[in-house]
C-alpha positions in Angstrom: -43.5 41.5 131.0 -40.9 38.8 131.9 -43.0 36.2 130.1 -43.1 38.3 127.0 -39.4 38.8 127.1 -38.7 35.1 127.4 -41.1 34.4 124.5 -39.2 36.9 122.3 -36.0 35.3 123.2 -37.4 31.9 122.5 -38.7 33.0 119.2 -35.4 34.4 118.3 -33.7 31.1 119.2 -36.3 29.0 117.3 -36.0 31.2 114.2 -32.1 31.0 114.4 -32.2 27.2 114.9 -34.6 26.6 112.0 -32.6 28.9 109.7 -29.4 27.0 110.6 -31.1 23.5 110.2 -32.4 24.6 106.8 -28.9 25.7 105.7 -27.3 22.4 106.8 -30.1 20.4 105.0 -29.5 22.6 101.9 -25.7 22.1 102.1 -26.0 18.3 102.5 -28.7 18.3 99.8 -26.2 19.9 97.4 -23.4 17.5 98.3 -25.8 14.6 97.6 -26.8 16.2 94.2 -23.2 16.1 93.0 -23.7 12.4 92.7 -26.6 12.9 90.2 -26.9 14.4 86.7 -29.2 17.3 87.9 -28.7 20.8 89.2 -30.1 22.1 92.4 -32.9 24.2 90.5 -33.8 21.0 88.5 -34.0 19.0 91.8 -36.4 21.7 93.2 -38.5 21.5 90.0 -38.5 17.7 89.9 -39.5 17.7 93.6 -42.6 19.9 92.9 -43.6 17.6 90.0 -43.1 14.5 92.0 -45.1 15.8 94.9 -48.0 17.6 93.1 -48.1 16.1 89.6 -48.2 17.7 86.2 -48.1 21.5 86.2 -47.9 24.3 83.6 -44.8 26.5 83.3 -46.6 29.3 85.1 -47.7 27.0 88.0 -44.1 25.6 88.4 -42.7 29.2 88.1 -44.9 30.4 91.0 -43.9 27.4 93.1 -40.2 28.1 92.5 -40.4 31.8 92.7 -38.8 32.1 89.2 -39.6 34.1 86.1 -41.5 32.1 83.5 -38.6 32.5 81.0 -36.2 31.1 83.6 -38.5 28.1 84.3 -38.9 27.5 80.5 -35.1 27.3 80.2 -35.0 24.9 83.1 -37.7 22.7 81.6 -35.9 22.7 78.1 -32.8 21.4 79.8 -34.7 18.8 81.8 -36.7 17.8 78.7 -33.5 17.4 76.8 -32.2 15.1 79.5 -35.4 13.0 79.4 -36.3 13.9 82.9 -39.7 15.6 82.0 -41.9 16.0 78.9 -44.3 18.6 77.8 -47.8 17.2 77.3 -51.0 18.9 75.9 -53.8 19.2 78.5 -56.6 16.7 77.6 -59.3 19.1 78.4 -57.8 22.3 76.9 -55.4 21.8 74.0 -54.0 25.3 74.5 -52.5 24.3 77.8 -49.2 22.5 78.0 -48.3 20.7 81.2 -44.9 19.5 82.4 -45.0 15.8 83.1 -42.4 14.0 85.2 -40.8 11.0 83.2 -39.6 7.7 84.9 -35.9 8.8 84.7 -36.8 12.0 86.5 -38.9 10.1 89.1 -36.1 7.6 89.7 -33.5 10.3 90.3 -35.8 12.3 92.6 -36.6 9.1 94.6 -32.9 8.3 94.9 -31.9 11.9 96.0 -34.8 11.9 98.6 -33.7 8.6 99.9 -30.1 9.7 100.3 -31.4 12.8 102.1 -33.5 10.7 104.4 -30.5 8.3 105.1 -28.5 11.4 106.2 -31.2 12.6 108.5 -31.5 9.0 109.9 -27.9 9.0 110.7 -28.2 12.4 112.6 -31.3 11.1 114.4 -29.5 8.1 115.7 -27.9 10.4 118.3 -31.3 11.2 119.8 -33.5 8.8 121.9 -36.6 7.4 120.4 -38.6 9.6 122.7 -36.7 12.8 121.6 -37.3 11.7 117.9 -41.1 11.2 118.6 -41.3 14.6 120.2 -39.4 16.3 117.5 -41.6 14.8 114.8 -44.7 15.7 116.7 -43.6 19.3 117.3 -42.3 19.8 113.7 -45.6 18.5 112.3 -47.6 20.8 114.6 -45.4 23.8 113.7 -45.9 23.1 110.0 -49.7 22.8 110.4 -49.8 26.1 112.2 -47.6 27.8 109.6 -49.9 26.4 106.8 -53.0 28.0 108.4 -51.6 31.5 107.9 
């Protein structure tokens, strides 16, 4: 009984810590984005395209949890700013994919680097052993969460 109680308390604390960390990363990410010519939703879209390659509007909408019409407007603005382009699928001409252009890839790379610089500054306050344990445990947690 006591072990179960401790586990519930730990789960509560872990969830709260993860939520707070996510919020701080999001806030810092938005601060960083003010130095770049993209909005937070554009950053998210560019990040998905950078990580997974070309996608249809529907696929990108699903990843971002947005309506297709909202994603279409987002892509229109990004295309106008030469961050992405629409390209016809080579195997099915009816399918249009969103392709990340060099300007978009450069911006996303710079933003991610600034985010990593921020995290590096924070991690300087931990020992190398603590950083190694943190990395290992976060990776393990992520793999467990992906299995569900």
